[in-house]
N, C-alpha and C positions, 0 to 999 in steps of 0.2 A: 745585436745578434747574440743568441744564447750559445755558449760553448759547452757542449755536453761531454761528460767524461765517458769514454769507452773503456770499460774495465777488461773486456776480452774482445779481441778482433773477431768480427763477424757477428757480434751480438749487439743489437740496438738497445740503448737505454730505454726504459719505459717512457712511452709518450713521445719518443723522438720525432715521429712523423705526424704529429697531431696539432702542434701549435700554430698560431697565426703568423709567427715570425720565423725568419730563416734560422737554421740551427746547424752549427758546425760540429762535425764528428771526426776528430783527429784519430787517425790510425784505424778506422773502422774496417778497412779491407786490406790492411797491411800484411795479412797472412796469405793473400792470394799469390800463387807462383808468378804470375805476370808482374805483380808489384815488386816482388823480391828480385826480379831481374831488371827492374826499371832503369838501373844505371847503365845497362848495356842494350841500346836500341836494337842491335843486331840479334840479340837473344830474344828480345820481345817479338821482333818481326818473325823469327823462326818459329816461335810458339804459335803465333797467329797463323802463319802460313800452313802449319801442320793440320789445321782444321778447315782449310779452304777446299771447297768442292766444286769450283767453277763459276761462282757468282761474280757478276760485274757490279761495280759500285759507281755512284755519282760523285764527282769531284769538282770543286770550284778552284779556279786558278786566277790569281791576280798578279799583275806585273810588279816588279820590284818597287817601282815608284809609288805604288799604292800604300807602301809602308805596312803591309799586312792587314790593312783595313778593308773588309768587303763592304762596298757601299755603292751609292749611285754615281753615275757620271755627272759632270758639272751641270748639264742641262736637264737632268732628271728625266731623260728619255730612255734610260737604260741603266746598266750597272757597270762597274769598273772591273768585272771579272767575267770569265767564260765558264760555261758548264760543260763538263766532259764525262764520258763513260769509259771506264777502264776495268780490266780484270784486277781483282784486289791485289795480287802479288806485284803487279806493275806499279801500283801506288806505293807499296812498301819499298820497292827497289828505288824509285825516284826520291822518296823522302830520305832514305839512307844516303844516297849519292849527294843530295843537296846539303847535307850537314857540313860539307867542306866548302860550300860556296859562300862567299862573303855577303853578297846581296842577292839572295835567291828570290824567285817568285814565291808567292804564298800559295800553299796547297791546303785544301780543307775538304775532308770527307765528313759530312755531317749526317746525323740521325740515320744510321744504317742498322736495320734490325739485326740483332746478334744472331738469332737462330737461322735467319735466311742467309746471312753472309758467311758465318763460321759455325756450322752446326756441330754441336758437341762441346764447344768451348765453355758454355754455361756451366757444365758439370765441374769445371775447375774454378768456378767463382761462387762458392757457397755463401749465401746470405739469406737469412730468414726474414722476409718482409711480410708483415701483417697488413697488407693492403690489397685491394681488389684488382686482380688481373694486371699486374705490372708488365709493361712493355720495356724490354731491355734493348738499348741502342748504343752503337759504337760511334765515337767521334775521334778522328785521326787527322793529324796534320803537323805543319811546322809552325813557326811564329805567325800568329794571326789574331785578328780582333773581330769579333762578331758584335754588331751594333746593339745597343740596348733595346730589348724587346721583352714581351711577356708571353707566357704560355698558359693555356687554360688548365692542363693537368698539373697536379703536384709533381715534384721532380726531386729525385735523389741523385746527385751527380758525384761519381766516384772517380778520382784521379788514379790512373794506373801507371802512367809514365809521363815525365816532364812535370811542369808546374803550370797551374792555372790561376789567374786572378779574376775574381768575380767582383763586380761593382753592382750593388743591389739598391733598388729604390722601392718604397711602398707603392701599392697600386694607386693611391690618391695623389701621387706626384705627377700624374699624367699631364696636367696643365703646364707644368714647368719643364717638361722634357722635350718639347717641340717635336711631336710625333709627325712622321712623314706621311706620304700617301697611304690610303687604306687599300687601294686596288692595285698598286704597283709596289710590290714588296720583294725583298731578296729571297725569302723562303716561306712566304705565306702569312707571316705576322708583321704588322706595322712596326717600324723601328724609329728610334730617336735620331734626329739629325745632328745631335751634339756628340762629339767624340769626348767621352768622359775622361780620357787620358789627358787631354789638353783642351778644355772647353774654351770656345771663343765667346766670352761673356759680353763683348760689344754687340755681336750678332745675336746672341741668345741670352739676354740679361736675366730672364726668369730662371735660367738653369741654376743660378747661385742658390736659390731656395731649395732646389732638389739636391744640389751638392751638399748642402748643410745636413741633409737627412740621409745621405748615402751611407751604406755599409760596405766596406771594402775588406776582402779577405783573400789571402793567397794560400792555395792548397798544394801540398807536396804529394808524391805518390803514396797511396794508402789512405789519404784523407777523403772525407765525403762532406757534402753540403746539401742540406734539405732546403729547397726553394718552394715555398707555398704557392698555390695557384695564383696567377696574375701578378706576382711580384716582378717588377721590371729588373732586367739584369743584362749587363754587358760582360762578355766573356773574352779574356785574353789568354792565348796559349803562349807561354814565355820561353820555350826551348825549341831547338831545331827538330826535336821529335817528341810529340805529345800524343797521349792516348787517354781517352776518358770513356767510361761506361756510365750511362745513366738509366734510371728507371722512371717511367711515367705511369701515372694512374689517375683515374678520375673518381671523385667521391660519389658522384651521381650514377644512375644506372646507364648501361651502355646504349640503351635505346634513346636517351635524351639528346635533343639537338643542341648544338653550340649556342650559347647566348649571343654570339656574334651575329647570328641570323636576325635576332631582334634589333640589334643595333643598326644593321643595314636597313631594316624596314622603318625604324624610327627616323633615320636620316631621310628616307624617301617621303615620309608622311607627316612628320612632326616638326623637324628642325626649322623649316622655312615658313611656318605659320606666324601670324602676328603674335607679339609678345604676350598679350592677354590670353590668347588661345593656348600658347605653349604652357603658361602657368596653370591653366585649367587641366590640360593633359598631364602635367606633373602631378596634380592632385589625384588624378585617376590612376596613374602608374603607382604612386605611393600606396593608394588604397588596395589595388588589385594585385600588385606585384611585390613591392618592397616591404609593406607592412602586413598585407594579406591576412586580415582577421578571418576566423572561421565563420562562414555565412550561416550561422545557426538559424537565421530567420527564414531560410529556404529549406524545404524538406530535402533530405539527403538524396532521394531518387531524382530530384529535379535540379541538382547543382551543376550538372554538365561540366564544363571546363573549370568551374570554380572549385570543384572537388579535387583532392590530391590526385595527381596523374599516375596512371600505371601505363604499361606498354600499349594496351588496347586504347586507352584514352588518348595517348600521344598520337596514335595512328589516326584516330577520328579527328583530332584537332589539326593535324598536318593536312589531312584531306580537305577539311573546311577551309584552311588557309590557302591551299593551292587552288581550290575552286574560286575563291574570291580574287586571288591574284590573276587568274586566267580570264577574268571577265573582260 
């Protein structure tokens, strides 16, 4: 992991959000008023509450015996937490009250759009991001652990209060992470079944290879971490009151579909073919997708989906695909 020097709070070093590896930016947002109040959760809560205009938020609640880990039930038919909807101030009030409880339930408000929940707060959080259309989201809770997962967008995570520990794995660690179901997920993304805090290597022996490549970093208030697209990460909130703001953005155009759609279709159409056919399809995918040479042997006007896609081309291709799937 590259540790980039932040010479002035609020100013990103050149190329900070461009590399293929995670990048640590100590003190990037240390100048924000919320961060300067981080040692006093009541003051942080008061500043947040001042911007509330009536929005409700989604909250996960796990019992004390879950140890703060939001995960599956033992039979994998559901999850060990409940989902609730509350007015935002009620969440703040409960978190402040739970600070004095020895073994509290785990509370977790994840991925809540900043401008929807707390309009106007963004003006107090100046940061010049040279990225396309970043989405700012709040994450609030007490001591909790979110299982290792990956996100398609690039991510800049900024700790505002409390401490966070990130355990990161490169995208190609997937075979060693023991990823769970694709269609039954805690929050939309498949998660690793291994608790990276205390891995059971008898049950998950290949995780040792992922563990050897793991990058672990702990962030204090004011620190930020750039997580490139599709890097696996487990996130632990380490204090009774934790607040994080992150920015998500995609490098591709907004009209592009998620590559996960292609993975689902490949599972349905390619995975269960005989081995020789799968190898033949691998060659086709390499040629048309992963290597994709320019088809100079075809006139430009006749290249169809082999030409670089624009929004109109994407609509035509999506319509063609929907027509084939509906037959």
